[in-house]
N, C-alpha and C positions, 0 to 999 in steps of 0.2 A: 211381494206386497212390502211396502215401507213400514217401518216402526211406529210412525205416527198414525197412519191410516188404521192399522191393526189395535193400536191402542185406543182410538177415537171408536172403532167399532164396538170395543169392549166397552167404553163409557156410555155408548147409546143403549148397549145391550142393559147397564145398571140402570139407565134413564128410564127404561121402559119400567122397571120396577116402583118407580115412584109413586106415591099415593097422593100427589098435588092435583092432579087432574089437567089443567090447560098448560102448564107449564112443567114439563118433564126433564130434568136435568140430571145427568150422571156425571161422576168423576172419578178418575182413576190416577191414584200417587204411585209413580214409578222412579226407583232409583237404581243406577246400575244394571238397567234391563231387568229388573225384579219388580213384580207388583208388590206396593208395600200395603196398599189399603184401596177401599173403593166405596163409594157412597152415592146415594141418590138426594135429591131434594126433598123435604117433607113440609107439612103445616106446622109442624111442632116450633116451638121458640128457642132461642138461644143466647144465654147471658154471655157467653163467649164472644159471639158474632156482635152482640148489640154493642160492645165496647168499641167497635170500628165503624160502627154506622154513623154516618153524618147527617142523614136525614131523619124526620121525626117518625116514630112508629116503632112496632116490636120486630125484631129481626129473627125470620124464621130461619130453620136450616138450610142452607143453600148447599148444593151437593161438594162444593169446593171446601167451605168450612167444615162440614160434615167430614169428609174425606181426610183432612188433618188433625180433627180434634181428637184429644188423647193419645196422638202418636207422641212417642219421644222425639225430641229435636234432632238426635242423630237419623233418624229415618226421613226426616221432612228437609233437612238441610241440604242444599244441592240437587234437590229432586225436580222432579218435572210433573205437573199435574195435567192430564187430559180431561177436557171439558165438552160434553154434548148434550144437545138438546133435541129431543126429537117430538114429531107431532104425532097425531094420532095413528097414523099410517106408518110412523117409525122413520119417517123421512127426517135429515138432518136440518136442523134450524140455528140460527145465530144464537151463540152461548158464549160471548165474549164476557168474562168475567165482570161483575159489578164491582163499584168502588170499595164496598164494604170487603168482598171477598179478596180482591186485589190486596187490601191492606192485611188481611188475615194470613195471607200467603207470604207476604213479606216478612211479616213478623215472624213465622215460623222457618223462614230459610229455603223456601221455593224459589228456584233459579229460572224456571222456566215454565210457560203455559201454553198449551196448544188447545185450541178451540174450534169446534163447528161454526161454519158460515151458512152453508147450504149444502144440499146433497153432492156428495164428494169432494167439496171446498172445504179448507181449514185455514185457519191464521195462528200466526204464533207470536210471542214476545217475550223478553226476558225481563225478570224483574232484578231491579239494580240495588245493592246493598247499601248506597248512600242515600236511597229515596226511603229506606226503611224509617219508620216512626216508631219511638217507644211509646209503648201502651203499659200504663200502671195496672196493678190487679188491686 
């Protein structure tokens, strides 16, 4: 079993713990083969994520944002985030990060994202440093 599949299965288990209801997402932060953190999405709002949001409305805690929130940059820089979305039957669904989560992950130095597409399928992309935006506090 490859590391991507194992880590996505872990993210899917985390997603099952979400209180969000219809959209259950889980994320696992991995660096150097070690799990650094994990989180699921929730109905709570986040002022941290709000700074990266481009559309109107309040930012809820997305799994990717919650996974890196409060982590030291030494832990997040150069890491990989695995993101899974599951339906009520636990089957994988599309979980490509939204623009807000993408910007948050760039900001904290995540280098690679692996996300579920459908049962047994996943996609991946690299986050380039030169694309990173500077966000003020």
